[in-house]
Gaussian input, Z-matrix of N, CA and C with variables (Angstrom, degrees):
# hf/3-21g

backbone

0 1
 N
 C     1     B1
 C     2     B2     1     A1
 N     3     B3     2     A2     1     D1
 C     4     B4     3     A3     2     D2
 C     5     B5     4     A4     3     D3
 N     6     B6     5     A5     4     D4
 C     7     B7     6     A6     5     D5
 C     8     B8     7     A7     6     D6
 N     9     B9     8     A8     7     D7
 C    10    B10     9     A9     8     D8
 C    11    B11    10    A10     9     D9
 N    12    B12    11    A11    10    D10
 C    13    B13    12    A12    11    D11
 C    14    B14    13    A13    12    D12
 N    15    B15    14    A14    13    D13
 C    16    B16    15    A15    14    D14
 C    17    B17    16    A16    15    D15
 N    18    B18    17    A17    16    D16
 C    19    B19    18    A18    17    D17
 C    20    B20    19    A19    18    D18
 N    21    B21    20    A20    19    D19
 C    22    B22    21    A21    20    D20
 C    23    B23    22    A22    21    D21
 N    24    B24    23    A23    22    D22
 C    25    B25    24    A24    23    D23
 C    26    B26    25    A25    24    D24
 N    27    B27    26    A26    25    D25
 C    28    B28    27    A27    26    D26
 C    29    B29    28    A28    27    D27
 N    30    B30    29    A29    28    D28
 C    31    B31    30    A30    29    D29
 C    32    B32    31    A31    30    D30
 N    33    B33    32    A32    31    D31
 C    34    B34    33    A33    32    D32
 C    35    B35    34    A34    33    D33
 N    36    B36    35    A35    34    D34
 C    37    B37    36    A36    35    D35
 C    38    B38    37    A37    36    D36
 N    39    B39    38    A38    37    D37
 C    40    B40    39    A39    38    D38
 C    41    B41    40    A40    39    D39
 N    42    B42    41    A41    40    D40
 C    43    B43    42    A42    41    D41
 C    44    B44    43    A43    42    D42
 N    45    B45    44    A44    43    D43
 C    46    B46    45    A45    44    D44
 C    47    B47    46    A46    45    D45
 N    48    B48    47    A47    46    D46
 C    49    B49    48    A48    47    D47
 C    50    B50    49    A49    48    D48
 N    51    B51    50    A50    49    D49
 C    52    B52    51    A51    50    D50
 C    53    B53    52    A52    51    D51
 N    54    B54    53    A53    52    D52
 C    55    B55    54    A54    53    D53
 C    56    B56    55    A55    54    D54
 N    57    B57    56    A56    55    D55
 C    58    B58    57    A57    56    D56
 C    59    B59    58    A58    57    D57
 N    60    B60    59    A59    58    D58
 C    61    B61    60    A60    59    D59
 C    62    B62    61    A61    60    D60
 N    63    B63    62    A62    61    D61
 C    64    B64    63    A63    62    D62
 C    65    B65    64    A64    63    D63
 N    66    B66    65    A65    64    D64
 C    67    B67    66    A66    65    D65
 C    68    B68    67    A67    66    D66
 N    69    B69    68    A68    67    D67
 C    70    B70    69    A69    68    D68
 C    71    B71    70    A70    69    D69
 N    72    B72    71    A71    70    D70
 C    73    B73    72    A72    71    D71
 C    74    B74    73    A73    72    D72
 N    75    B75    74    A74    73    D73
 C    76    B76    75    A75    74    D74
 C    77    B77    76    A76    75    D75
 N    78    B78    77    A77    76    D76
 C    79    B79    78    A78    77    D77
 C    80    B80    79    A79    78    D78
 N    81    B81    80    A80    79    D79
 C    82    B82    81    A81    80    D80
 C    83    B83    82    A82    81    D81
 N    84    B84    83    A83    82    D82
 C    85    B85    84    A84    83    D83
 C    86    B86    85    A85    84    D84
 N    87    B87    86    A86    85    D85
 C    88    B88    87    A87    86    D86
 C    89    B89    88    A88    87    D87
 N    90    B90    89    A89    88    D88
 C    91    B91    90    A90    89    D89
 C    92    B92    91    A91    90    D90
 N    93    B93    92    A92    91    D91
 C    94    B94    93    A93    92    D92
 C    95    B95    94    A94    93    D93
 N    96    B96    95    A95    94    D94
 C    97    B97    96    A96    95    D95
 C    98    B98    97    A97    96    D96
 N    99    B99    98    A98    97    D97
 C   100   B100    99    A99    98    D98
 C   101   B101   100   A100    99    D99
 N   102   B102   101   A101   100   D100
 C   103   B103   102   A102   101   D101
 C   104   B104   103   A103   102   D102
 N   105   B105   104   A104   103   D103
 C   106   B106   105   A105   104   D104
 C   107   B107   106   A106   105   D105
 N   108   B108   107   A107   106   D106
 C   109   B109   108   A108   107   D107
 C   110   B110   109   A109   108   D108
 N   111   B111   110   A110   109   D109
 C   112   B112   111   A111   110   D110
 C   113   B113   112   A112   111   D111
 N   114   B114   113   A113   112   D112
 C   115   B115   114   A114   113   D113
 C   116   B116   115   A115   114   D114
 N   117   B117   116   A116   115   D115
 C   118   B118   117   A117   116   D116
 C   119   B119   118   A118   117   D117
 N   120   B120   119   A119   118   D118
 C   121   B121   120   A120   119   D119
 C   122   B122   121   A121   120   D120
 N   123   B123   122   A122   121   D121
 C   124   B124   123   A123   122   D122
 C   125   B125   124   A124   123   D123
 N   126   B126   125   A125   124   D124
 C   127   B127   126   A126   125   D125
 C   128   B128   127   A127   126   D126
 N   129   B129   128   A128   127   D127
 C   130   B130   129   A129   128   D128
 C   131   B131   130   A130   129   D129
 N   132   B132   131   A131   130   D130
 C   133   B133   132   A132   131   D131
 C   134   B134   133   A133   132   D132
 N   135   B135   134   A134   133   D133
 C   136   B136   135   A135   134   D134
 C   137   B137   136   A136   135   D135
 N   138   B138   137   A137   136   D136
 C   139   B139   138   A138   137   D137
 C   140   B140   139   A139   138   D138
 N   141   B141   140   A140   139   D139
 C   142   B142   141   A141   140   D140
 C   143   B143   142   A142   141   D141
 N   144   B144   143   A143   142   D142
 C   145   B145   144   A144   143   D143
 C   146   B146   145   A145   144   D144
 N   147   B147   146   A146   145   D145
 C   148   B148   147   A147   146   D146
 C   149   B149   148   A148   147   D147
 N   150   B150   149   A149   148   D148
 C   151   B151   150   A150   149   D149
 C   152   B152   151   A151   150   D150
 N   153   B153   152   A152   151   D151
 C   154   B154   153   A153   152   D152
 C   155   B155   154   A154   153   D153
 N   156   B156   155   A155   154   D154
 C   157   B157   156   A156   155   D155
 C   158   B158   157   A157   156   D156
 N   159   B159   158   A158   157   D157
 C   160   B160   159   A159   158   D158
 C   161   B161   160   A160   159   D159
 N   162   B162   161   A161   160   D160
 C   163   B163   162   A162   161   D161
 C   164   B164   163   A163   162   D162
 N   165   B165   164   A164   163   D163
 C   166   B166   165   A165   164   D164
 C   167   B167   166   A166   165   D165
 N   168   B168   167   A167   166   D166
 C   169   B169   168   A168   167   D167
 C   170   B170   169   A169   168   D168
 N   171   B171   170   A170   169   D169
 C   172   B172   171   A171   170   D170
 C   173   B173   172   A172   171   D171
 N   174   B174   173   A173   172   D172
 C   175   B175   174   A174   173   D173
 C   176   B176   175   A175   174   D174
 N   177   B177   176   A176   175   D175
 C   178   B178   177   A177   176   D176
 C   179   B179   178   A178   177   D177
 N   180   B180   179   A179   178   D178
 C   181   B181   180   A180   179   D179
 C   182   B182   181   A181   180   D180
 N   183   B183   182   A182   181   D181
 C   184   B184   183   A183   182   D182
 C   185   B185   184   A184   183   D183
 N   186   B186   185   A185   184   D184
 C   187   B187   186   A186   185   D185
 C   188   B188   187   A187   186   D186
 N   189   B189   188   A188   187   D187
 C   190   B190   189   A189   188   D188
 C   191   B191   190   A190   189   D189
 N   192   B192   191   A191   190   D190
 C   193   B193   192   A192   191   D191
 C   194   B194   193   A193   192   D192
 N   195   B195   194   A194   193   D193
 C   196   B196   195   A195   194   D194
 C   197   B197   196   A196   195   D195
 N   198   B198   197   A197   196   D196
 C   199   B199   198   A198   197   D197
 C   200   B200   199   A199   198   D198
 N   201   B201   200   A200   199   D199
 C   202   B202   201   A201   200   D200
 C   203   B203   202   A202   201   D201
 N   204   B204   203   A203   202   D202
 C   205   B205   204   A204   203   D203
 C   206   B206   205   A205   204   D204
 N   207   B207   206   A206   205   D205
 C   208   B208   207   A207   206   D206
 C   209   B209   208   A208   207   D207
 N   210   B210   209   A209   208   D208
 C   211   B211   210   A210   209   D209
 C   212   B212   211   A211   210   D210
 N   213   B213   212   A212   211   D211
 C   214   B214   213   A213   212   D212
 C   215   B215   214   A214   213   D213
 N   216   B216   215   A215   214   D214
 C   217   B217   216   A216   215   D215
 C   218   B218   217   A217   216   D216
 N   219   B219   218   A218   217   D217
 C   220   B220   219   A219   218   D218
 C   221   B221   220   A220   219   D219
 N   222   B222   221   A221   220   D220
 C   223   B223   222   A222   221   D221
 C   224   B224   223   A223   222   D222
 N   225   B225   224   A224   223   D223
 C   226   B226   225   A225   224   D224
 C   227   B227   226   A226   225   D225
 N   228   B228   227   A227   226   D226
 C   229   B229   228   A228   227   D227
 C   230   B230   229   A229   228   D228
 N   231   B231   230   A230   229   D229
 C   232   B232   231   A231   230   D230
 C   233   B233   232   A232   231   D231
 N   234   B234   233   A233   232   D232
 C   235   B235   234   A234   233   D233
 C   236   B236   235   A235   234   D234
 N   237   B237   236   A236   235   D235
 C   238   B238   237   A237   236   D236
 C   239   B239   238   A238   237   D237
 N   240   B240   239   A239   238   D238
 C   241   B241   240   A240   239   D239
 C   242   B242   241   A241   240   D240
 N   243   B243   242   A242   241   D241
 C   244   B244   243   A243   242   D242
 C   245   B245   244   A244   243   D243

   B1=1.4182
   B2=1.5984
   B3=1.2772
   B4=1.4796
   B5=1.5018
   B6=1.3808
   B7=1.4816
   B8=1.5629
   B9=1.2295
   B10=1.4907
   B11=1.5011
   B12=1.2392
   B13=1.4953
   B14=1.5686
   B15=1.3437
   B16=1.4476
   B17=1.4721
   B18=1.2442
   B19=1.5647
   B20=1.5492
   B21=1.2618
   B22=1.4222
   B23=1.5629
   B24=1.2418
   B25=1.4623
   B26=1.5058
   B27=1.3302
   B28=1.4003
   B29=1.5673
   B30=1.3260
   B31=1.5445
   B32=1.5125
   B33=1.2849
   B34=1.5647
   B35=1.4966
   B36=1.3096
   B37=1.4517
   B38=1.5726
   B39=1.3251
   B40=1.4651
   B41=1.4877
   B42=1.2712
   B43=1.4439
   B44=1.4253
   B45=1.3269
   B46=1.4466
   B47=1.5288
   B48=1.3418
   B49=1.4349
   B50=1.5605
   B51=1.3646
   B52=1.4769
   B53=1.5422
   B54=1.4088
   B55=1.3951
   B56=1.4715
   B57=1.3184
   B58=1.5489
   B59=1.4433
   B60=1.3114
   B61=1.5486
   B62=1.4661
   B63=1.3513
   B64=1.5485
   B65=1.4866
   B66=1.3549
   B67=1.5551
   B68=1.4780
   B69=1.3685
   B70=1.4725
   B71=1.5817
   B72=1.2160
   B73=1.5031
   B74=1.5414
   B75=1.4223
   B76=1.4139
   B77=1.5058
   B78=1.2983
   B79=1.4195
   B80=1.5005
   B81=1.2759
   B82=1.4777
   B83=1.5614
   B84=1.3393
   B85=1.4547
   B86=1.5466
   B87=1.2871
   B88=1.4806
   B89=1.5051
   B90=1.3884
   B91=1.5125
   B92=1.5054
   B93=1.3648
   B94=1.4950
   B95=1.5020
   B96=1.3393
   B97=1.4365
   B98=1.6226
   B99=1.2920
   B100=1.4323
   B101=1.6446
   B102=1.3706
   B103=1.4234
   B104=1.5368
   B105=1.3094
   B106=1.3937
   B107=1.5814
   B108=1.3154
   B109=1.5133
   B110=1.4998
   B111=1.2312
   B112=1.4957
   B113=1.4537
   B114=1.3914
   B115=1.5024
   B116=1.5737
   B117=1.2362
   B118=1.4967
   B119=1.5729
   B120=1.3438
   B121=1.4870
   B122=1.5335
   B123=1.3117
   B124=1.4784
   B125=1.5861
   B126=1.3432
   B127=1.4359
   B128=1.5371
   B129=1.2914
   B130=1.3832
   B131=1.4689
   B132=1.3762
   B133=1.4117
   B134=1.5309
   B135=1.3749
   B136=1.4797
   B137=1.5363
   B138=1.2676
   B139=1.4639
   B140=1.5723
   B141=1.2510
   B142=1.4593
   B143=1.6017
   B144=1.2667
   B145=1.4685
   B146=1.5824
   B147=1.2812
   B148=1.4041
   B149=1.4873
   B150=1.4057
   B151=1.4712
   B152=1.5421
   B153=1.3949
   B154=1.5270
   B155=1.4404
   B156=1.3665
   B157=1.4915
   B158=1.6266
   B159=1.2805
   B160=1.4275
   B161=1.4737
   B162=1.3799
   B163=1.3214
   B164=1.6247
   B165=1.3356
   B166=1.4162
   B167=1.5579
   B168=1.4074
   B169=1.4478
   B170=1.5718
   B171=1.2913
   B172=1.4505
   B173=1.5243
   B174=1.2486
   B175=1.4827
   B176=1.5179
   B177=1.4235
   B178=1.4769
   B179=1.4075
   B180=1.4105
   B181=1.4393
   B182=1.4545
   B183=1.3680
   B184=1.2954
   B185=1.6060
   B186=1.3460
   B187=1.5025
   B188=1.4650
   B189=1.3755
   B190=1.4015
   B191=1.4985
   B192=1.3223
   B193=1.4471
   B194=1.6241
   B195=1.2863
   B196=1.4754
   B197=1.5390
   B198=1.2769
   B199=1.5870
   B200=1.5183
   B201=1.2907
   B202=1.4938
   B203=1.3949
   B204=1.2999
   B205=1.5000
   B206=1.5325
   B207=1.2301
   B208=1.5247
   B209=1.4876
   B210=1.4381
   B211=1.4708
   B212=1.5455
   B213=1.3254
   B214=1.3811
   B215=1.6234
   B216=1.4155
   B217=1.4769
   B218=1.4598
   B219=1.4012
   B220=1.5317
   B221=1.5293
   B222=1.3182
   B223=1.4978
   B224=1.5300
   B225=1.2762
   B226=1.3919
   B227=1.5837
   B228=1.2881
   B229=1.4636
   B230=1.5421
   B231=1.3077
   B232=1.4655
   B233=1.5809
   B234=1.3144
   B235=1.4423
   B236=1.5401
   B237=1.3492
   B238=1.4557
   B239=1.4819
   B240=1.3624
   B241=1.4883
   B242=1.5180
   B243=1.3733
   B244=1.4128
   B245=1.4922
   A1=106.71
   A2=112.73
   A3=118.69
   A4=105.28
   A5=114.02
   A6=113.48
   A7=114.33
   A8=117.43
   A9=126.00
   A10=113.56
   A11=126.42
   A12=126.42
   A13=110.56
   A14=117.37
   A15=122.51
   A16=111.86
   A17=113.65
   A18=124.06
   A19=109.40
   A20=116.88
   A21=122.03
   A22=108.34
   A23=120.64
   A24=123.38
   A25=112.82
   A26=112.22
   A27=120.03
   A28=112.12
   A29=114.38
   A30=113.17
   A31=112.01
   A32=117.96
   A33=117.51
   A34=109.08
   A35=117.06
   A36=121.63
   A37=110.17
   A38=111.79
   A39=118.67
   A40=114.87
   A41=118.86
   A42=125.10
   A43=113.29
   A44=118.16
   A45=122.23
   A46=114.51
   A47=120.49
   A48=124.44
   A49=112.18
   A50=112.99
   A51=115.21
   A52=110.54
   A53=118.15
   A54=122.74
   A55=113.89
   A56=120.51
   A57=122.20
   A58=110.88
   A59=116.66
   A60=123.00
   A61=107.88
   A62=119.49
   A63=124.31
   A64=109.87
   A65=113.05
   A66=117.14
   A67=109.36
   A68=120.62
   A69=122.00
   A70=109.80
   A71=115.53
   A72=122.64
   A73=106.43
   A74=116.48
   A75=119.45
   A76=116.78
   A77=118.30
   A78=120.86
   A79=113.51
   A80=120.54
   A81=120.42
   A82=114.07
   A83=115.79
   A84=119.41
   A85=111.14
   A86=117.86
   A87=122.18
   A88=104.98
   A89=112.44
   A90=118.80
   A91=101.53
   A92=111.35
   A93=124.93
   A94=110.90
   A95=115.56
   A96=119.44
   A97=108.39
   A98=117.29
   A99=118.35
   A100=111.89
   A101=112.79
   A102=113.49
   A103=115.09
   A104=109.61
   A105=116.94
   A106=113.84
   A107=114.79
   A108=122.64
   A109=112.81
   A110=121.73
   A111=127.58
   A112=110.81
   A113=114.92
   A114=119.17
   A115=110.72
   A116=114.48
   A117=120.45
   A118=109.21
   A119=114.47
   A120=116.18
   A121=105.98
   A122=120.58
   A123=123.13
   A124=108.69
   A125=115.95
   A126=117.74
   A127=108.04
   A128=122.17
   A129=124.08
   A130=112.89
   A131=118.58
   A132=127.04
   A133=113.84
   A134=113.70
   A135=121.51
   A136=107.82
   A137=120.24
   A138=121.78
   A139=112.79
   A140=113.77
   A141=116.57
   A142=111.05
   A143=118.91
   A144=120.90
   A145=102.74
   A146=121.64
   A147=122.46
   A148=116.85
   A149=111.82
   A150=114.77
   A151=112.85
   A152=114.43
   A153=117.64
   A154=110.21
   A155=116.89
   A156=115.14
   A157=110.71
   A158=114.36
   A159=125.27
   A160=108.88
   A161=115.58
   A162=122.32
   A163=111.63
   A164=114.57
   A165=119.47
   A166=115.98
   A167=114.36
   A168=116.13
   A169=108.05
   A170=116.56
   A171=118.82
   A172=114.30
   A173=118.24
   A174=120.57
   A175=112.10
   A176=114.71
   A177=117.30
   A178=114.73
   A179=117.68
   A180=119.17
   A181=112.62
   A182=120.79
   A183=128.13
   A184=106.73
   A185=114.50
   A186=122.43
   A187=110.38
   A188=116.80
   A189=119.75
   A190=113.27
   A191=118.71
   A192=121.46
   A193=110.77
   A194=114.26
   A195=123.53
   A196=105.56
   A197=117.53
   A198=121.69
   A199=107.71
   A200=118.52
   A201=119.08
   A202=110.85
   A203=119.47
   A204=125.06
   A205=105.65
   A206=120.22
   A207=126.91
   A208=108.23
   A209=111.77
   A210=118.52
   A211=111.29
   A212=119.03
   A213=124.02
   A214=107.71
   A215=113.46
   A216=114.47
   A217=105.52
   A218=119.66
   A219=121.87
   A220=109.96
   A221=117.97
   A222=119.19
   A223=110.52
   A224=119.10
   A225=120.58
   A226=107.64
   A227=118.01
   A228=124.93
   A229=110.22
   A230=118.27
   A231=122.62
   A232=110.07
   A233=113.02
   A234=118.58
   A235=110.67
   A236=118.06
   A237=117.75
   A238=117.23
   A239=117.11
   A240=125.81
   A241=113.09
   A242=116.73
   A243=122.44
   A244=115.25
   D1=139.85
   D2=173.56
   D3=-106.66
   D4=137.75
   D5=178.32
   D6=-71.37
   D7=144.24
   D8=-175.01
   D9=-52.71
   D10=-48.57
   D11=-167.78
   D12=-64.75
   D13=-31.44
   D14=-175.12
   D15=-73.62
   D16=-50.77
   D17=-177.18
   D18=-158.75
   D19=179.92
   D20=-174.38
   D21=-68.07
   D22=112.48
   D23=-172.78
   D24=-81.17
   D25=167.89
   D26=178.35
   D27=-63.52
   D28=-37.03
   D29=179.04
   D30=-65.47
   D31=-36.91
   D32=178.80
   D33=-67.13
   D34=-36.87
   D35=-178.44
   D36=-65.34
   D37=-46.82
   D38=175.48
   D39=-62.66
   D40=-43.75
   D41=172.71
   D42=-57.76
   D43=-51.34
   D44=-179.89
   D45=-62.86
   D46=-21.07
   D47=171.20
   D48=-87.23
   D49=-38.48
   D50=-173.95
   D51=-64.31
   D52=-44.40
   D53=-171.54
   D54=-61.43
   D55=-40.66
   D56=177.31
   D57=-67.90
   D58=-39.77
   D59=179.54
   D60=-61.35
   D61=-46.09
   D62=-179.87
   D63=-60.47
   D64=-45.42
   D65=-178.44
   D66=-65.03
   D67=-39.51
   D68=-178.97
   D69=-67.13
   D70=-44.99
   D71=-177.85
   D72=-60.43
   D73=-50.40
   D74=177.61
   D75=-55.24
   D76=-42.69
   D77=179.81
   D78=-80.71
   D79=-26.29
   D80=-178.38
   D81=-76.20
   D82=-19.54
   D83=-177.53
   D84=-80.88
   D85=120.61
   D86=174.19
   D87=-121.19
   D88=99.01
   D89=-173.27
   D90=-85.76
   D91=168.96
   D92=172.89
   D93=-63.61
   D94=151.90
   D95=177.76
   D96=-61.42
   D97=128.63
   D98=-176.75
   D99=-72.31
   D100=155.45
   D101=174.81
   D102=-58.35
   D103=156.31
   D104=-179.46
   D105=-59.05
   D106=-35.08
   D107=-179.02
   D108=-79.47
   D109=-13.30
   D110=-177.58
   D111=-61.59
   D112=127.42
   D113=175.79
   D114=-83.95
   D115=167.62
   D116=-175.15
   D117=-63.59
   D118=-31.55
   D119=-176.71
   D120=-76.79
   D121=-34.07
   D122=177.95
   D123=-66.13
   D124=-38.59
   D125=-177.96
   D126=-74.57
   D127=-37.13
   D128=178.10
   D129=-66.20
   D130=-43.89
   D131=172.25
   D132=-52.20
   D133=-48.93
   D134=178.83
   D135=-59.83
   D136=-49.94
   D137=179.50
   D138=-61.33
   D139=-45.92
   D140=178.85
   D141=-63.43
   D142=-36.69
   D143=-176.28
   D144=-70.92
   D145=-46.11
   D146=176.93
   D147=-59.48
   D148=-33.83
   D149=175.30
   D150=-66.66
   D151=-41.24
   D152=175.61
   D153=-60.99
   D154=-41.43
   D155=-178.24
   D156=-63.80
   D157=-42.65
   D158=178.32
   D159=-55.56
   D160=-52.08
   D161=-172.51
   D162=-61.25
   D163=-44.50
   D164=-174.72
   D165=-88.53
   D166=-28.07
   D167=178.65
   D168=-150.43
   D169=83.27
   D170=-177.85
   D171=-64.89
   D172=-21.17
   D173=-179.89
   D174=-62.80
   D175=-34.23
   D176=173.91
   D177=-60.80
   D178=-43.04
   D179=179.98
   D180=-70.78
   D181=-31.10
   D182=179.01
   D183=-63.40
   D184=-47.49
   D185=176.16
   D186=-51.44
   D187=-53.98
   D188=-176.96
   D189=-62.42
   D190=-39.82
   D191=179.01
   D192=-64.65
   D193=-38.34
   D194=179.62
   D195=-66.11
   D196=-45.41
   D197=-179.47
   D198=-62.16
   D199=-44.93
   D200=178.59
   D201=-62.26
   D202=-45.64
   D203=-177.90
   D204=-56.30
   D205=-50.76
   D206=-177.24
   D207=-53.71
   D208=-53.03
   D209=-175.65
   D210=-62.87
   D211=-35.25
   D212=-176.18
   D213=-72.47
   D214=-34.11
   D215=-174.18
   D216=-77.95
   D217=-33.78
   D218=175.01
   D219=-64.07
   D220=-42.94
   D221=179.36
   D222=-63.98
   D223=-34.60
   D224=-176.37
   D225=-71.36
   D226=-41.21
   D227=176.25
   D228=-61.58
   D229=-38.75
   D230=177.54
   D231=-66.44
   D232=-43.14
   D233=-175.99
   D234=-69.64
   D235=-32.95
   D236=172.66
   D237=-65.96
   D238=-25.18
   D239=174.39
   D240=-64.85
   D241=-29.68
   D242=-175.30
   D243=-65.02

C-alpha cells in the first residue's frame, strides 16, 4: 500500500474500481416482485444478499436467471396449448 499524500495509493485505486462495480451490480439485478407481507428490511436484505452473490460469483446468478427464463418459456408453451 502506498500512502495517499505522496501519490495515488492502492486504497483510492481499489475504491475507484469498487464503486462502479457496486453501481453496475445494483442496477443489473431485477429481482422477483416481493411478497405482499414482506417488510422493507426483508426486501433490502434480499437485494443486498443477491448483490453479494452477484459480486463474488456472477455465474450463479446467471444460472438462476437462465433457469427462470426456461421455466417461463415452458409455461408459455403450456398456456398456448390450453
